[in-house]
C-alpha positions as CSV (number, residue, x, y, z in Angstrom):
1,L,6.0,17.4,-6.5
2,W,2.9,16.7,-4.4
3,L,1.8,14.0,-6.8
4,M,5.3,12.4,-6.6
5,L,5.4,12.4,-2.8
6,W,1.8,11.1,-2.5
7,G,2.7,8.5,-5.1
8,I,5.5,7.2,-3.0
9,A,3.2,6.9,0.0
10,V,0.6,5.1,-2.2
11,W,3.2,2.7,-3.4
12,F,3.7,1.5,0.2
13,A,-0.1,1.6,0.8
14,V,-0.7,-0.7,-2.3
15,L,2.0,-3.0,-1.1
16,A,0.3,-3.2,2.4
17,A,-3.1,-3.6,0.7
18,W,-1.7,-6.5,-1.4
19,V,-0.4,-8.3,1.7
20,V,-3.6,-7.8,3.6
21,G,-5.7,-8.6,0.6
22,I,-4.0,-12.0,0.1
23,F,-4.8,-13.1,3.6
24,T,-8.3,-11.5,4.0
25,G,-9.6,-11.1,0.5
26,R,-10.4,-7.5,1.1
27,V,-8.5,-4.2,1.1
28,P,-9.1,-2.3,4.4
29,D,-11.4,0.8,4.0
30,G,-8.7,3.3,5.1
31,L,-6.1,2.0,2.6
32,H,-8.8,1.8,-0.1
33,D,-9.9,5.5,0.5
34,F,-6.3,6.7,0.6
35,I,-5.4,5.0,-2.7
36,A,-8.7,6.1,-4.3
37,S,-8.0,9.7,-3.4
38,Y,-4.6,9.4,-5.1
39,L,-6.1,7.9,-8.2
40,R,-8.7,10.6,-8.4
41,Y,-6.1,13.3,-7.9
42,T,-3.8,11.8,-10.5
43,T,-6.7,11.8,-13.0
44,H,-7.4,15.4,-12.2
45,V,-3.8,16.4,-12.8
46,Y,-3.5,14.5,-16.0
47,A,-6.8,16.0,-17.3
48,Y,-5.5,19.5,-16.5
49,Y,-2.1,18.7,-18.1
50,A,-3.8,17.4,-21.2
51,I,-5.9,20.5,-21.5
52,A,-9.0,18.3,-21.1
53,A,-10.2,20.1,-18.0
54,N,-9.9,23.4,-16.2
55,P,-9.2,24.8,-13.5
56,Y,-6.1,23.6,-11.8
57,P,-7.2,20.7,-9.5
58,A,-7.2,21.0,-5.7
59,F,-4.6,19.1,-3.8
60,S,-7.1,16.8,-2.0
61,G,-8.3,14.5,-4.7
62,A,-11.9,15.2,-3.7
63,P,-14.7,14.4,-6.2
64,G,-16.3,17.2,-8.3
65,Y,-13.6,18.0,-10.8
66,P,-14.8,18.4,-14.5
67,I,-13.2,15.1,-15.4
68,D,-13.5,12.8,-12.4
69,V,-13.4,9.1,-11.4
70,E,-16.1,7.3,-9.6
71,I,-14.6,4.6,-7.3
72,A,-16.8,2.0,-5.6
73,P,-16.3,1.2,-1.9
74,A,-14.0,-1.6,-1.0
75,T,-15.5,-5.1,-1.5
76,R,-14.3,-8.7,-1.3
77,Q,-11.9,-9.8,-4.0
78,S,-10.5,-13.1,-5.1
79,R,-7.3,-13.8,-3.1
80,L,-5.9,-15.6,-6.1
81,T,-6.4,-12.7,-8.4
82,I,-4.9,-10.3,-5.8
83,F,-1.8,-12.5,-5.6
84,F,-1.3,-12.5,-9.4
85,R,-2.6,-9.0,-10.1
86,L,0.5,-7.6,-11.7
87,L,0.8,-10.5,-14.1
88,L,-2.9,-10.3,-15.0
89,A,-2.5,-6.6,-15.7
90,I,0.3,-6.9,-18.3
91,P,-2.1,-6.9,-21.3
92,A,-3.9,-3.8,-19.8
93,F,-0.5,-2.1,-19.4
94,I,0.4,-2.8,-23.0
95,V,-2.9,-1.2,-24.2
96,L,-2.4,1.7,-21.8
97,T,1.1,2.3,-23.2
98,L,-0.3,2.4,-26.8
99,L,-3.1,4.7,-25.7
100,G,-0.6,6.9,-24.0
101,Y,1.3,7.4,-27.3
102,V,-1.9,8.3,-29.0
103,A,-2.8,10.7,-26.1
104,Y,0.6,12.5,-26.3
105,V,-0.1,13.2,-30.0
106,V,-3.6,14.3,-29.2
107,V,-2.4,16.5,-26.4
108,F,-0.1,18.3,-28.8
109,L,-2.9,18.7,-31.4
110,A,-5.3,19.8,-28.6
111,W,-2.8,22.4,-27.5
112,L,-2.4,23.8,-31.0
113,Y,-6.2,23.8,-31.6
114,A,-6.8,25.6,-28.2
115,L,-4.0,28.1,-29.0
116,F,-5.8,29.3,-32.1
117,A,-9.4,28.6,-31.4
118,G,-9.4,29.5,-27.7
119,K,-11.2,26.4,-26.7
120,L,-10.8,22.6,-26.9
121,H,-12.5,20.7,-29.7
122,A,-15.0,18.2,-28.3
123,G,-13.6,15.3,-30.3
124,L,-10.1,15.9,-29.0
125,R,-11.4,16.2,-25.4
126,D,-13.3,12.9,-25.9
127,V,-10.1,11.0,-27.0
128,L,-8.3,12.4,-24.0
129,A,-11.1,11.5,-21.6
130,Y,-11.1,7.9,-23.1
131,W,-7.3,7.7,-22.3
132,L,-7.9,9.1,-18.8
133,R,-10.7,6.6,-18.2
134,Y,-8.6,3.6,-19.3
135,N,-5.7,4.9,-17.3
136,A,-7.9,5.2,-14.1
137,Q,-9.3,1.7,-14.7
138,T,-5.9,0.1,-15.1
139,I,-4.3,1.8,-12.1
140,G,-7.4,1.1,-10.1
141,Y,-7.2,-2.6,-11.0
142,V,-3.5,-2.8,-10.2
143,S,-3.8,-0.9,-7.0
144,L,-6.5,-3.3,-5.8
145,L,-9.3,-0.7,-5.8
146,T,-11.4,-3.0,-7.9
147,Q,-11.5,-6.5,-9.2
148,R,-13.0,-5.4,-12.5
149,Y,-10.5,-5.7,-15.3
150,P,-10.0,-2.5,-17.4
151,S,-12.4,-2.4,-20.4
152,F,-13.0,-0.4,-23.5
153,S,-16.6,0.2,-22.7
154,D,-18.0,3.6,-21.5
155,E,-19.7,2.0,-18.5
C-alpha cells in the first residue's frame, strides 16, 4: 500500500521533473531526491519479495539495505533526450519485460530452494540481483534520475 501511494506521488513528481527538465536541462534537487528515495525503496521491496535480501525494508528508502541502489546527484541532461525519454526507453522496457519473466521463474525456484535448504543459493541470488539492477537502471533513466542508458554491465 505504501509503495503504491508513494508511486502515485512519484508519477506526478516525474511529470513535473520532465516539464522542468525540458526548460532547464536539469531536474531540481528536491524532486531528484524524492524520486531517488522511491526508486531505492522499490528496489528494497522487490529484493525482499524475491527472497534476494532480508530483513523487511524500512519505509524510508534510505541507503544501507543488503541490496541497494547508488544514485548520483542531479546533473545537467540533454533537453532533447529528456523530451524523448519515453520513446528512447522502449528497447530497455522490452529487455526489462523479458528479464522480468526470467526473474519470476527464478523467484519460484529460489523459494523452493530456500524452503528445503534454508538459505538462498548464490547463483539464484545473483540472477535476481541482475534483474533488480537492470530494473533500477531503467526506472532511473525513465524517471530522469540519470541520462545514462540502462546497460548489461556490472558497473
